[in-house]
TORRO-173260 format. One line per 5 residues: number of its first residue (from 1); for each residue x, y, z of C-alpha. Coordinates in nm, 3 decimals, always signed. Example, Ala and Ser with C-alpha at 12.3 -4.5 7.8 and 13.67 -1.06 7.14 Angstrom:
1	+1.230:-0.450:+0.780 ~ +1.367:-0.106:+0.714 $
//
This chain:
1	+8.347:-19.875:+1.597 ~ +8.452:-19.501:+1.674 ~ +8.726:-19.657:+1.918 ~ +8.842:-19.908:+1.677 ~ +8.885:-19.653:+1.409 $
6	+9.082:-19.428:+1.642 ~ +9.306:-19.698:+1.745 ~ +9.368:-19.786:+1.376 ~ +9.444:-19.423:+1.278 ~ +9.685:-19.391:+1.564 $
11	+9.872:-19.724:+1.486 ~ +9.918:-19.614:+1.131 ~ +10.058:-19.258:+1.205 ~ +10.338:-19.363:+1.451 ~ +10.577:-19.513:+1.177 $
16	+10.646:-19.191:+0.999 ~ +10.790:-19.037:+1.311 ~ +11.022:-19.325:+1.357 ~ +11.139:-19.293:+1.001 ~ +11.218:-18.921:+1.037 $
21	+11.407:-18.972:+1.351 ~ +11.619:-19.249:+1.215 ~ +11.674:-19.042:+0.904 ~ +11.797:-18.763:+1.113 ~ +12.020:-18.998:+1.313 $
26	+12.169:-19.133:+0.995 ~ +12.241:-18.793:+0.840 ~ +12.412:-18.682:+1.152 ~ +12.631:-18.991:+1.158 ~ +12.718:-18.949:+0.791 $
31	+12.798:-18.561:+0.881 ~ +13.021:-18.673:+1.166 ~ +13.207:-18.921:+0.910 ~ +13.266:-18.649:+0.667 ~ +13.403:-18.415:+0.922 $
36	+13.643:-18.678:+1.038 ~ +13.754:-18.768:+0.671 ~ +13.790:-18.394:+0.587 ~ +14.006:-18.330:+0.927 ~ +14.235:-18.642:+0.855 $
41	+14.300:-18.523:+0.484 ~ +14.369:-18.169:+0.611 ~ +14.603:-18.308:+0.882 ~ +14.782:-18.545:+0.632 ~ +14.850:-18.250:+0.394 $
46	+14.956:-18.040:+0.673 ~ +15.220:-18.290:+0.777 ~ +15.326:-18.362:+0.414 ~ +15.372:-17.989:+0.365 ~ +15.569:-17.970:+0.676 $
51	+15.802:-18.256:+0.605 ~ +15.865:-18.089:+0.253 ~ +15.951:-17.771:+0.416 ~ +16.185:-17.947:+0.672 ~ +16.357:-18.126:+0.367 $
56	+16.412:-17.795:+0.189 ~ +16.548:-17.625:+0.496 ~ +16.785:-17.932:+0.566 ~ +16.896:-17.891:+0.176 ~ +16.961:-17.530:+0.203 $
61	+17.169:-17.579:+0.536 ~ +17.372:-17.824:+0.336 ~ +17.450:-17.588:+0.062 ~ +17.542:-17.333:+0.299 ~ +17.765:-17.565:+0.472 $
66	+17.932:-17.650:+0.141 ~ +17.979:-17.285:+0.066 ~ +18.121:-17.227:+0.400 ~ +18.355:-17.527:+0.364 ~ +18.478:-17.374:+0.022 $
71	+18.544:-17.056:+0.192 ~ +18.728:-17.201:+0.480 ~ +18.940:-17.407:+0.239 ~ +19.045:-17.090:+0.035 ~ +19.112:-16.910:+0.367 $
76	+19.331:-17.211:+0.490 ~ +19.513:-17.185:+0.137 ~ +19.586:-16.800:+0.200 ~ +19.681:-16.869:+0.556 ~ +19.932:-17.138:+0.444 $
81	+20.063:-16.894:+0.175 ~ +20.111:-16.609:+0.443 ~ +20.275:-16.872:+0.680 ~ +20.545:-16.957:+0.423 ~ +20.605:-16.597:+0.322 $
86	+20.641:-16.520:+0.704 ~ +20.851:-16.828:+0.763 ~ +21.084:-16.718:+0.464 ~ +21.092:-16.359:+0.608 ~ +21.190:-16.494:+0.946 $
91	+21.453:-16.698:+0.814 ~ +21.596:-16.409:+0.600 ~ +21.576:-16.193:+0.922 ~ +21.782:-16.456:+1.134 ~ +22.033:-16.479:+0.844 $
96	+22.056:-16.092:+0.851 ~ +22.086:-16.079:+1.235 ~ +22.351:-16.343:+1.231 ~ +22.550:-16.179:+0.977 ~ +22.503:-15.851:+1.154 $
101	+22.614:-15.981:+1.482 ~ +22.916:-16.168:+1.322 ~ +23.040:-15.837:+1.164 ~ +22.987:-15.644:+1.498 ~ +23.187:-15.906:+1.651 $
106	+23.469:-15.875:+1.393 ~ +23.456:-15.484:+1.420 ~ +23.472:-15.532:+1.802 ~ +23.784:-15.749:+1.756 ~ +23.940:-15.515:+1.518 $
111	+23.882:-15.212:+1.730 ~ +24.019:-15.414:+2.022 ~ +24.346:-15.476:+1.795 ~ +24.350:-15.090:+1.709 ~ +24.333:-15.009:+2.080 $
116	+24.605:-15.251:+2.177 ~ +24.823:-15.091:+1.898 ~ +24.725:-14.758:+2.034 ~ +24.852:-14.865:+2.367 ~ +25.177:-15.002:+2.208 $
121	+25.206:-14.654:+2.051 ~ +25.165:-14.479:+2.360 ~ +25.404:-14.711:+2.538 ~ +25.648:-14.655:+2.267 ~ +25.575:-14.276:+2.288 $
126	+25.937:-14.210:+2.368 ~ +26.040:-14.300:+2.016 ~ +25.979:-14.032:+1.750 ~ +25.847:-14.266:+1.492 ~ +25.679:-14.616:+1.472 $
131	+25.839:-14.908:+1.281 ~ +25.720:-14.954:+0.931 ~ +25.561:-15.285:+1.017 ~ +25.356:-15.125:+1.301 ~ +25.232:-14.843:+1.053 $
136	+25.122:-15.094:+0.801 ~ +24.944:-15.313:+1.055 ~ +24.754:-15.018:+1.161 ~ +24.663:-14.892:+0.830 ~ +24.547:-15.248:+0.748 $
141	+24.342:-15.274:+1.061 ~ +24.185:-14.926:+0.992 ~ +24.093:-15.033:+0.642 ~ +23.924:-15.378:+0.780 ~ +23.734:-15.165:+1.044 $
146	+23.610:-14.921:+0.787 ~ +23.516:-15.211:+0.539 ~ +23.328:-15.385:+0.829 ~ +23.145:-15.068:+0.921 ~ +23.040:-15.028:+0.551 $
151	+22.906:-15.391:+0.526 ~ +22.727:-15.335:+0.858 ~ +22.557:-15.022:+0.703 ~ +22.465:-15.226:+0.403 ~ +22.316:-15.510:+0.609 $
156	+22.131:-15.269:+0.822 ~ +21.971:-15.087:+0.509 ~ +21.878:-15.437:+0.357 ~ +21.717:-15.568:+0.668 ~ +21.500:-15.238:+0.696 $
161	+21.409:-15.281:+0.319 ~ +21.331:-15.653:+0.385 ~ +21.081:-15.535:+0.665 ~ +20.923:-15.290:+0.450 ~ +20.878:-15.519:+0.167 $
166	+20.727:-15.783:+0.423 ~ +20.491:-15.507:+0.551 ~ +20.381:-15.443:+0.171 ~ +20.335:-15.823:+0.127 ~ +20.115:-15.847:+0.403 $
171	+19.925:-15.563:+0.300 ~ +19.885:-15.718:-0.045 ~ +19.766:-16.050:+0.080 ~ +19.508:-15.893:+0.288 ~ +19.378:-15.697:+0.011 $
176	+19.392:-16.017:-0.220 ~ +19.185:-16.207:+0.042 ~ +18.926:-15.930:+0.051 ~ +18.887:-15.917:-0.324 ~ +18.862:-16.309:-0.340 $
181	+18.587:-16.302:-0.059 ~ +18.412:-16.027:-0.257 ~ +18.437:-16.191:-0.584 ~ +18.320:-16.530:-0.427 ~ +18.013:-16.365:-0.287 $
186	+17.946:-16.181:-0.617 ~ +17.965:-16.526:-0.789 ~ +17.739:-16.694:-0.551 ~ +17.473:-16.429:-0.586 ~ +17.510:-16.419:-0.964 $
191	+17.462:-16.809:-0.982 ~ +17.168:-16.779:-0.745 ~ +17.000:-16.524:-0.979 ~ +17.041:-16.777:-1.277 ~ +16.936:-17.066:-1.040 $
196	+16.594:-16.868:-0.965 ~ +16.523:-16.802:-1.342 ~ +16.607:-17.164:-1.437 ~ +16.371:-17.326:-1.194 ~ +16.106:-17.058:-1.215 $
201	+16.093:-17.136:-1.601 ~ +16.134:-17.512:-1.541 ~ +15.842:-17.499:-1.296 ~ +15.638:-17.338:-1.565 ~ +15.696:-17.583:-1.840 $
206	+15.662:-17.892:-1.610 ~ +15.360:-17.769:-1.429 ~ +15.129:-17.977:-1.634 ~ +15.269:-18.306:-1.485 ~ +15.134:-18.333:-1.153 $
211	+15.396:-18.605:-1.049 ~ +15.692:-18.360:-1.068 ~ +15.772:-18.217:-0.728 ~ +15.991:-17.904:-0.625 ~ +16.171:-17.951:-0.286 $
216	+16.362:-17.637:-0.215 ~ +16.590:-17.563:-0.516 ~ +16.559:-17.921:-0.660 ~ +16.316:-18.080:-0.908 ~ +16.223:-18.436:-0.833 $
221	+16.107:-18.622:-1.155 ~ +15.952:-18.974:-1.052 ~ +16.146:-19.276:-1.208 ~ +15.812:-19.399:-1.363 ~ +15.807:-19.102:-1.579 $
226	+16.142:-19.177:-1.732 ~ +16.225:-19.538:-1.709 ~ +16.026:-19.879:-1.671 ~ +16.075:-20.075:-1.356 ~ +16.422:-20.222:-1.305 $
231	+16.543:-20.047:-1.616 ~ +16.767:-19.767:-1.702 ~ +16.665:-19.715:-2.059 ~ +16.465:-19.376:-2.108 ~ +16.096:-19.398:-2.223 $
236	+15.950:-19.190:-2.491 ~ +15.750:-18.982:-2.225 ~ +16.058:-18.930:-2.040 ~ +16.239:-18.807:-2.350 ~ +15.967:-18.562:-2.413 $
241	+16.000:-18.423:-2.063 ~ +16.400:-18.420:-2.104 ~ +16.366:-18.217:-2.428 ~ +16.184:-17.941:-2.264 ~ +16.469:-17.943:-1.980 $
246	+16.739:-17.929:-2.245 ~ +16.585:-17.634:-2.432 ~ +16.538:-17.451:-2.140 ~ +16.881:-17.520:-1.999 ~ +17.069:-17.413:-2.312 $
251	+16.855:-17.085:-2.311 ~ +16.967:-17.019:-1.956 ~ +17.326:-17.126:-2.023 ~ +17.368:-16.889:-2.303 ~ +17.301:-16.591:-2.067 $
256	+17.558:-16.713:-1.774 ~ +17.895:-16.575:-1.797 ~ +18.186:-16.798:-1.881 ~ +18.362:-16.713:-1.540 ~ +18.070:-16.861:-1.354 $
261	+18.155:-17.221:-1.306 ~ +17.804:-17.393:-1.290 ~ +17.693:-17.755:-1.323 ~ +17.368:-17.922:-1.356 ~ +17.390:-18.215:-1.105 $
266	+17.161:-18.522:-1.170 ~ +17.110:-18.742:-0.872 ~ +16.952:-19.105:-0.921 ~ +16.767:-19.245:-0.613 ~ +16.576:-19.568:-0.577 $
271	+16.344:-19.711:-0.299 ~ +16.428:-19.967:-0.046 ~ +16.341:-20.276:-0.227 ~ +16.652:-20.446:-0.336 ~ +16.751:-20.545:-0.686 $
276	+16.992:-20.799:-0.788 ~ +17.019:-20.879:-1.164 ~ +17.339:-20.939:-1.400 ~ +17.317:-20.582:-1.504 ~ +17.219:-20.423:-1.171 $
281	+17.354:-20.612:-0.866 ~ +17.221:-20.339:-0.646 ~ +17.033:-20.019:-0.617 ~ +17.384:-19.849:-0.633 ~ +17.434:-19.959:-0.999 $
286	+17.062:-19.897:-1.093 ~ +17.050:-19.542:-0.947 ~ +17.385:-19.446:-1.102 ~ +17.286:-19.598:-1.441 ~ +16.954:-19.396:-1.457 $
291	+17.154:-19.074:-1.379 ~ +17.397:-19.133:-1.643 ~ +17.127:-19.199:-1.879 ~ +16.983:-18.864:-1.826 ~ +17.332:-18.689:-1.863 $
296	+17.386:-18.885:-2.195 ~ +17.043:-18.791:-2.332 ~ +17.072:-18.398:-2.231 ~ +17.445:-18.428:-2.398 ~ +17.278:-18.563:-2.715 $
301	+17.039:-18.238:-2.719 ~ +17.347:-18.008:-2.703 ~ +17.378:-17.963:-2.338 ~ +17.767:-17.925:-2.258 ~ +17.915:-18.248:-2.101 $
306	+18.150:-18.048:-1.882 ~ +17.842:-17.876:-1.722 ~ +17.674:-18.190:-1.604 ~ +17.757:-18.445:-1.325 ~ +17.563:-18.762:-1.247 $
311	+17.567:-18.943:-0.919 ~ +17.377:-19.251:-0.771 ~ +17.274:-19.255:-0.399 ~ +17.069:-19.587:-0.412 ~ +16.806:-19.604:-0.147 $
316	+17.006:-19.412:+0.126 ~ +16.859:-19.065:+0.104 ~ +16.482:-19.098:+0.112 ~ +16.235:-18.820:+0.092 ~ +15.953:-19.029:+0.244 $
321	+15.962:-19.253:+0.545 ~ +15.795:-19.605:+0.549 ~ +15.735:-19.878:+0.294 ~ +15.402:-19.779:+0.173 ~ +15.337:-19.789:-0.202 $
326	+15.317:-19.418:-0.178 ~ +15.645:-19.365:+0.009 ~ +15.817:-19.614:-0.232 ~ +15.698:-19.399:-0.536 ~ +15.827:-19.094:-0.397 $
331	+16.163:-19.225:-0.326 ~ +16.208:-19.354:-0.683 ~ +16.332:-19.031:-0.848 ~ +16.571:-18.821:-1.043 ~ +16.682:-18.487:-0.889 $
336	+16.799:-18.195:-1.075 ~ +17.003:-17.908:-0.927 ~ +17.165:-17.614:-1.086 ~ +17.468:-17.540:-0.862 ~ +17.838:-17.436:-0.879 $
341	+18.139:-17.661:-0.902 $
//
């Protein structure tokens, strides 16, 4: 009986150990799964932030390229103006040189005739006096030589004056180019200051909506916030957000000087899913109509129409790759950007 009791007690006490071992193994498996999920989420967020930063850098590079293109076009215009002035100067110099050479030739011819007359005078030295016709010819040639020399002096003085004026114009053009570059740099810096204020305050008033994203110096509003699917008619929620934007834009615009040529650019974007309706034959028309709808609503709130521009890009400039629902949702957007014209 004692042995039977021992066997019974031993059999009953084995199971708690198995249960503890299985529980520990299950907890270990769950812990490993949690570590894996957290690492995947962190990696996904890191990749998303990296893509956003790359997009911001690409946008900034595009803006710098645009500013550089503007500066290059102005430089080319100044170079063309300088080239035209130099061409005119060269033509004027050529005409003056031609006239000068012609006068010098005439002077040389006249002096040659005087020398011939002098030789004739010496040959006729045995005569006490020259004939009246010879004296008149000598007098006339002497007067012509004096006149030609006077004209030559005037042309030489005019040529010198022309060279001095050309040098002054070159100096003035250099100074104008320098002032233009300085003024352009000041305007760019000034506009960047107002851009910073505008987007800083816009970020504050729209921060409550987690769907609104900031990429570089652009605000990205999801189309679902403003429009129904396949529509370009603003919804009530979208109008409320645009009311905040219009109020802020008018406040900032009153501080920007009139000589700063700024605009608010509204860009419409769609996803890659095609559309073909009587009203919108393609995503081009849909994205453009949505951008125009935003412009018209802001204009109705008092934003100057000449300070806004609408553009539709269709599906051709995505911010997220792929065709997953998340990527499609990110690509359906309205972008806002304060820039120069």
